[in-house]
Kinemage of the C-alpha trace (Angstrom):
@kinemage 1
@onewidth
@group {chain A} dominant
@subgroup {mainchain}
@vectorlist {calphas} color= white
{ca met a 1} P 9.409 0.726 -8.301
{ca ile a 2} L 9.597 2.349 -11.753
{ca phe a 3} L 6.889 1.932 -14.416
{ca lys a 4} L 6.901 3.208 -17.999
{ca val a 5} L 3.931 5.140 -19.413
{ca ser a 6} L 3.424 7.130 -22.592
{ca leu a 7} L 4.472 10.767 -22.685
{ca gly a 8} L 0.819 11.765 -23.066
{ca met a 9} L -0.106 9.894 -19.907
{ca ala a 10} L 2.812 11.480 -18.069
{ca arg a 11} L 1.557 14.930 -19.137
{ca arg a 12} L -1.970 14.051 -17.926
{ca met a 13} L -0.585 12.966 -14.572
{ca leu a 14} L 1.422 16.186 -14.250
{ca ala a 15} L -1.528 18.435 -15.164
{ca ala a 16} L -2.652 20.752 -12.386
{ca arg a 17} L -6.316 19.943 -13.012
{ca gly a 18} L -8.128 17.020 -14.548
{ca gly a 19} L -5.954 14.461 -12.824
{ca ile a 20} L -6.243 10.710 -13.071
{ca thr a 21} L -9.494 9.410 -11.540
{ca leu a 22} L -7.816 6.102 -10.707
{ca leu a 23} L -5.266 7.772 -8.427
{ca glu a 24} L -7.828 10.050 -6.789
{ca thr a 25} L -10.148 7.111 -6.038
{ca met a 26} L -7.382 4.876 -4.706
{ca gly a 27} L -5.764 7.708 -2.766
{ca ala a 28} L -8.945 8.120 -0.743
{ca lys a 29} L -8.647 4.506 0.482
{ca ile a 30} L -4.924 3.713 0.787
{ca gly a 31} L -1.713 5.660 1.167
{ca phe a 32} L 0.888 5.655 -1.596
{ca glu a 33} L 3.289 7.984 -3.380
{ca val a 34} L 3.588 8.545 -7.113
{ca thr a 35} L 6.339 10.576 -8.749
{ca val a 36} L 5.995 11.345 -12.458
{ca gly a 37} L 8.770 12.363 -14.823
{ca arg a 38} L 8.244 14.191 -18.092
{ca asn a 39} L 10.162 11.332 -19.713
{ca gly a 40} L 7.302 8.874 -19.042
{ca leu a 41} L 8.815 7.155 -16.023
{ca val a 42} L 6.566 6.814 -12.968
{ca his a 43} L 7.922 5.885 -9.550
{ca val a 44} L 5.341 4.240 -7.259
{ca asp a 45} L 5.794 3.539 -3.549
{ca gly a 46} L 2.866 1.707 -2.005
{ca gly a 47} L 4.586 0.696 1.192
{ca asn a 48} L 4.877 -2.956 0.174
{ca val a 49} L 5.601 -4.831 -3.046
{ca lys a 50} L 2.069 -6.145 -3.612
{ca thr a 51} L 0.459 -2.706 -3.349
{ca thr a 52} L 3.178 -1.037 -5.398
{ca leu a 53} L 2.817 -3.547 -8.241
{ca ala a 54} L -0.978 -3.302 -8.220
{ca ile a 55} L -0.923 0.506 -8.444
{ca gly a 56} L 1.800 0.600 -11.115
{ca gln a 57} L 0.053 -1.971 -13.287
{ca ala a 58} L -3.254 -0.134 -12.923
{ca ile a 59} L -1.622 3.123 -14.072
{ca gln a 60} L -0.186 1.330 -17.099
{ca glu a 61} L -3.582 -0.198 -17.890
{ca val a 62} L -5.228 3.236 -17.825
{ca asp a 63} L -2.571 4.404 -20.271
{ca val a 64} L -2.680 1.463 -22.690
{ca ala a 65} L -6.466 1.036 -22.732
{ca ala a 66} L -7.190 4.804 -22.649
{ca leu a 67} L -9.772 4.266 -19.910
{ca gly a 68} L -12.381 6.919 -19.160
{ca asp a 69} L -13.464 8.076 -15.723
{ca glu a 70} L -16.032 5.338 -15.077
{ca ala a 71} L -13.695 2.562 -16.241
{ca gln a 72} L -10.951 4.002 -14.030
{ca lys a 73} L -13.266 3.890 -11.007
{ca lys a 74} L -14.044 0.222 -11.707
{ca leu a 75} L -10.343 -0.522 -12.120
{ca ala a 76} L -9.621 1.260 -8.820
{ca val a 77} L -12.121 -0.973 -6.997
{ca thr a 78} L -10.568 -4.089 -8.560
{ca thr a 79} L -7.050 -2.912 -7.740
{ca leu a 80} L -7.960 -2.116 -4.131
{ca lys a 81} L -9.157 -5.689 -3.684
{ca gln a 82} L -5.684 -6.900 -4.761
{ca cys a 83} L -3.892 -4.712 -2.208
């Protein structure tokens, strides 16, 4: 499923270091794939629709709310409960 994020968020996700805490935290618990384009489009495959939507919406929330590391960890815990 495709989700739209800002170009700045796309650049952060593509960075070799200093990745997104949300994805690192969730990736330790569940398996999913994220593909990021420089145009701000993010493809998420969580294996099923519920997981995919939860991950995509969480990524968009990190972008819109400009969440820091601690807030991203809390969001990851909340998102994992939805999956």
